[in-house]
Every structure is written in C-alpha cells, then in structure tokens.
N, C-alpha and C positions, 0 to 999 in steps of 0.2 A: 031329240037326242042331244046329249050334252057335248059341249066343245071339249077339246083335249088340252090338258096341261100336264106337264111332267115335273115332278119334284125330285131333286137329288140332294140328300143331306149327309153330312159327315159330322159325327159328334165325337168330341174328345173331352173326357171329363175325369177329374180325379176320382180314384176309387180305392178301396181297401182290397185285400186279396179276393179274387173272384172265384166263384164256384164252377164256372163253365170255362170259357176261353181265357185262361190265365197263365201266369208263369208257374214254374215248378213249385210243388208243395214243400213245406218245411220237412217232410219225412224223406225227401229225396236227398241223395248225397250232394251237398252243396259244393264239394270239391271237384265234382265231375264237370269238366269244361264243356260248354256249348260252343260248337264251332261255327264261326261266322260264315255264311255262304260266300263263295268266292268265284262264282260263275261270272263271266264277262257281262252278261245281261243284268244280273243282280247288282254288280258293282255300278253299272251304267245307271240303273234306276236310282241308287243311293246318291251317286255323284251328281246326276242331273237334277235331282230334288234339291241338293245343296246349291247347285249353280242357279236354280230357279229362286232359291230362298232369298238371296241378297237383293237382287233387283226388285223382287216382289215386295220385300220388306221396305225398301226405299220408296217405292211408289205408294204404298199404303201410308207410310209416314208423311209423305208429301201432301196427301189430301186431308191431313188433320192439323189442328193448331199446334204451334211450337211447344205449348205447355201440356199437351195431352200425352198420356201414356199410350203406347202401341204394343200390342202383343199379337203375333200371327203364328200359325202352324203350317209350315211348309209341307210336312208329311200329310196333314189333313187335306191340304189342297191337292197334293199328288194323288191321294186315294180317290178323291172325287173326279179328278181329271181322267184317271184310269177307267173308272166306271163309265164316265161319259164316252170315252174313246171306244168302248165296247159296242156302243150303239151308233157311232158316228160313221159317216161315209164321205168320200171325196175330199174337197178342200177343207170342210169342217174337221174331218179326221186329221188331215195333214197339219192344220194349225194347232190342234190339241196336242198331238204327239210331238210336235216341234217344241211346244212349251214344256212338255214333260221331259223332252230330251231323248226320245226313243224313236225318232223318225225312221231310222234305218233298221229297226228291230221289228220282226213280225209280231202282231198282236198276241198270238199264243205265247210267244217267248216273253213278252212284256207281262202278261198275266201270270205266267209261271214265276217270273222274277219277283213281282209284288207279293205273290202268295208265299214264296220262300222267305222273303224279307220279313213279312208279317209274322210267320211262324218263328223266325229267329228272334225277333224283338220280344215276342211273348215269353220266350224261354231263356233269353240271354243271361239274366241275373236272377237267381233264386231269392234274393233279398229285395228285389224291385218289382213292383206289380205293374205289369203291362197287359192289357186285355183288348181284344178286338172282336166286335160282333157286327154282323150285317143283316139287313132284311130288305126285302123289296115288296112294296105294297101296290097291288094291281087293282084298279077299278074294274067292277063287273062288266062295264061296257067297252073296255079296251082290249083288243086282241094283240097282245105282245108276242113277238116271235119266240118260239120255244128255244131257239139257239141262244138268244140273248139271256133268257131266264137261266138256262143251263150253264152258260158261261159264268154268270155271276155266282151261281150256286157252286160250281166246280172250283173256281179260283178264289173267290171271296167268301165262300162258305155262307152265302146269303140264304136265309130262310125266306119262303114266299108266302104272302098273305093275299088272298083274293076276297074283296068285299067292296061295298059301295063306300068310296072314300069321302064323299061329301055328307057325312053324318056325324052326329055327336058321339055315337058309339065308336066310330073309327078314330075320332080325336082322342077319346079316352083310351082306346086300345094302343094307339101310338104312344101316348103319354105313359101308359103303364109299361110298355116295352122299354122306353127310355129310362123310367124309374128303376126297373128291374136290372137293366144292363149298365146302370151307373151306380148301383148299390145305394139308391136314394139321393145321389148328388144332383141329378136332374130329374125332378118329379114331373115336369111337363115341358115339351117343346112347342106345343100348340096351345094357344089360349082361346081359340075358337075353331069351329069345324072348318075343314078344308073347303075351298070354293067349289061350286057345282061343276066346274070344268076341269077339276083335278083328275088326272088319269093314272099317274104312276108316282110312287114315292120310293126313293132309294135312301136307306139310312145306314151309315157306317159309323160305328162307335169304337173309339180308341181311347184307352184310359192309362194314365200314368200316375204312379205314386212312388216316390223315392225317399228313402231314409238316408240321411247323411252318413257317409262312411266314418266321418269324425263329427260327432254331434256337438252342438253348442250347449254350454252349461247355462241353464235357465237362471241360475243365481248370479251369473255375470251380465245378464241383460239389464240395460239401463235406459233411462229416458234421455234422448239426445235430439239435437236439431238435424233435420234434413233440409238442405238448401234446394228449393225447387228451381226449375229452369227460368222462371220469371224473377228470381232473386228473393222471393218470400221464403220464410222458414216454417217448417212443420215439426211438431214434437212427435217423435216416433220411438218405438221400442227397438233399441239397437242391441243386437247380439254381438258378443265378443269372444275371440279366441286367438291364441298364438300357436301355430303349428307349421309343419313343413308341407307346402303345397306346390304343385307344378305352376310356375309363374313365368310370364314374359314381361320384360321391362322395355317399354318403347320410349320414343322421344317425347311424345305428347300424351300417351296413355299406356296403362298397364293392363295385363290380363291374368287372372288367376283361375285355376280349375278346381272345382269342388266336386268330389266324387260321391256317388250314391252306392249303397249296398256293397256288393262285391266289386265295385269299381268298373263295371261295364258301362254304366250311364254316368253322366256328369253334367254339371252346370258350369259353363265358362262365363265369367263376368268381365266385361271390358269397361274400365274406369278411366276417364280422362284425368290428367294431373290437375291439381288445384289451379284455378284461374283459366283453365282451358274449356272451350265450348264443346259439348258432346257432339253436336251435329257437324261442327267444323272438323273435328277429329275423325269423323266417320266418312268424310268425303272420299270417294274412290274405294271404300272398303268393300272387298269382294270375297267370294269363296276361296280364292287363292291367297288373299291376304290373311284370312282367318286360318287357313291351312298352314301358312308360314309361321303364324304366331304359335300354333299348337306344336309344330316341329321344333321351334326355337325355345320352347318352354323347358324349364329345368327346376328341380326341387329347390325351393327357397324357404327360408324362415320368414313367415308372413304373419304380421299382426292384422287380424281381420276385424272389421266392424261392418256388420251386415244388418240392414233393417228388416224386421218382420214386415211382411206386406201381403196384402190381399187385393188384387186388382181385377176388374172386369173390363172388357173392351168389346166393341162391336163395330163393324165397318162394312160398307158395300165393296165388292170386289170387281164390279163391272168395268169401271174405268181402268184400274190397274191391269186387268187381264187383256183388255182391248189394246191398251198401249203396248203391251208385251207381245202383241201379234195374234191374239186369239179373237179375231173380229167376226169371222164368219158365223160362229155359233150364236152370236147375239143378233145377227142380221139375216135371218132366214136360213139357218143352218140345216144341214142334211143329217138327220138322226133316223134315217130309214132303217138302220140296223136294229132299232127298237120296235118299230111298228110301221106298217103301211097305212094305218088308220088316218093319221093326220100328219101334216108337215109341222115340225116342232122347231122352236128356237129358244135360247136361254133368255128369259125375261129379267131375272134377278140372280145375283150371285153374292151371298152374304157370309161373313165369318164373324162369329162371336167367340171370345176367348176368356180364360180365367187362370189366375195363378195365385197360389197361397204358399208363402215361405215362412217357416218358423224354426225353432231350435231343433226339432226332430227331422225335418226334411222339406219336401216340396210336393204339392199337388198342382197339376197343371191341366188345363182343359181348353177345348175349342169346339165350336159348332159351326160347320161350314154347310151352306145350303145353296144349291143351284136350282132355279125355277125355270122350267121350260114351258112355253105357251104354244098354242096353235098359231101358225103363221097367218092370218089375214095378214372364396379365398383360402389359403392353406390351413394351418392349425388354428388360426384365429377365428373366433365366432363372427360370422359376417353380420353386418348391420341388417336388421330385419326390414323387409319391404312393408311399409305402412299402407295398408289397403283399406281406407276408411270410406265406405260407400255412403257418405253423407251428402251426396250430390248426384245428379243424373248419371245413369249408367245403362249399359246394354247387357242382357243375359242371353245365353244360348244353351238349350238343353239338348244333348245328343247322346247316341249310343256310340261308344268309342271305337269298337272294332269295325263296324260297318260304316262308321262316321255319318250315320243318319241323323239329321236335325229334326227333332220333334217339335220344338218351340223356339221362338226367339222374340225378344221384346226390348223395348226402350222405355225405361222408367224415368220420367221427367218430373213427376209430381207425386208426393205422398201426403 
C-alpha cells in the first residue's frame, strides 16, 4: 500500500478572455455596475488578506538577496490557506485561520465570503479578465471524506478527478488541465509523474489580464537606463506619457495609481526619490500605511516613465509562514478533516510568480503549492510630478472597491 501525500496548489496566470469562469462578455452592458460585496465577513477576508500581504511580502524579501526581484500573490496564498483550513482541525486550524484573519468566523461563513469575493472579482470589470478554476485530484487508494470534497465543490466550484496520481497519464492530465485553464500560458506544472505516495492534489487557478485605462503610445517608447539596486545600469524599453493620475507625494517616496479597464482594478507604483534606498523607505510600511497613501492621493499632472518588464520569481514559503505563526501544519499537523487514512503535515509550501508589463497593460501570475506528507494650485498649471521609474520600485495590483490585493512586487533589477 502506498504512503499518503497531499498536494495543494494554487495557480495564477495571465490569460486572455476565458470561455468558462471569466469576466463579463463584450456583449453585456459595460455601464451596468457590479456591486462589491459588503458583508462583514467578505470585508474581513479582503482586509485580512491585505493585512497578511505586507508582513508576508517582507519575510519573503528578507530571505532573498538585496538585488533580487520579488513578486508574491497574497490572494493566491489566501486561497490555498482557505482550502487547507477546510481540512484542518484543532491547533492546526487555529493557526491557519489566525493567519488568514478569520479566527472568530465560522468556516462556513469564511467559505461563503471567499466564494462571494471570487465571484465579484471575476465580474467586477468587463474590460479586465479575471478567471478562477479549481480542481481536486484524488488518488484511487485514498478515502477522502465526502464532506471535504463537497465543501470544496460547493464554495470553490472544484471539479473532482479520481485516478492513480503516480502515473505519467495523470501528469499529462494535470498539465493539460493547467494548459486549458491558462489559455496556453502554463502548458505544464509537472515535469515528471507525481511520487508514488501522492494522495491528493488541490489546484486553484486565478488569472489576471488588465489593459491600461490610459495606454502608452508605442511610438514614445525609448531605450533608457534602469539603475539596478547594486548600482549597475541596464538598457530597457522605457514607456512614456504625461497624464493626470491619482498620486501621493511623500517625504522620501511617491506613489502613482495606474488604472486598468473600467478602473475597477489598478496598479499602484511606489517609487523612492532619487538617491533614496527602496528598502530603507519601506521600513515599517504596512497595510495601514498603504491605505493612508491611497486616501491621500489626488489627481496630479504626472510625467510617467515606466519600463517594459517581464519577471519570473519562485520562492519557498515554509519559513515565512512558520515565522508568522503557522507552525503546527508543518510539524505533524491535524488534517483529519480531509481523511482518516493517514496523519498529514505540510512538507513544502512554494510560490512561483510572473508579471509582464507593456504599452497595452499587464499580465500577472503566480503558482502556489503546498505539499502535505504522511507524518512518520489655483488657475496656474501646476508643476508636473516627474515619476521616472528608472530605479528600484514596488508595485501593487488590487481591485479598488473590495481593496483586494492580487499581486505585489519589488523590482530591484531589470
């Protein structure tokens, strides 16, 4: 009999308009507003995800070299943690929901909230593509509790596959599922068959593709220098425009908001002033600090220089999550809500991310995987804000009404 191992994965990839779980079609009335869910639980999910985002981001940055780019997806992490919490018990559950920020909320309300939020994000902006797909892959030899399967199906719309997971066929099936649900952006997540002791795979796919509300003119793109964090310079394609954008001007750094589509989603870019160190400027930066920046922003005449970029990033999350209090799940956790077949614990937690920015807009992606093993001024024209992103900066991609952060990254080197 095979040993038991559990795999939970969340995939976020750039994608064009999807044919299944996708945002509104072009035939629908684009002027019809989609109302952001306002229940206290849904707000709590969004707010706690953002509260989690900043310390999570800091801890991931801390485990990488000063000149490395870092991109994380707080929403992807939250999705995986919710799926894990549905099968956790006791102190393992307490630590997971404490990290999510829903410790005082019943699991059914938590699931309803994430389901409602997901549906809203999919349909929030008819000009921005957001799609979510879920599947659960169950090995023939594992007896998963019906309640667990039904919970994921009900709230996360997860399709269920039953088959021998440790085969080349399953590897191909999973890769085909990823290929289909990312419109070919991710053709494979597995480069070899799953190990013989794999018992369960949970895959969550979330895709984002946003077109700038104010596009850059390709004819204005030039070859310019980007100063990396180590002082070296790289030639990049720098996009340029001068428009009115919501902007915050700080003592050491500025922030400008760039909207997508119908302006439900946006990218906020935080840029230190010339001569200022990005990491020094970000010390103590939190969800509240960011919220204050957003509230204090106002329409400014901004001269923008933004580099085209395409960045891939991958990092282990075991240490950051344990440092943030989720220790039990990695040290003989209680996942008896999934199955009584074996005692399981998380062996690995990994996130891989991707972003591409050009004159048209942004594609952003992440792959999050948790592996569980068996436990052996007045009329005068104001001076424009010069926002030249020719040095390290931070970006945050969020939905504005729910204030849900999908991605955040620190660009140190191009």
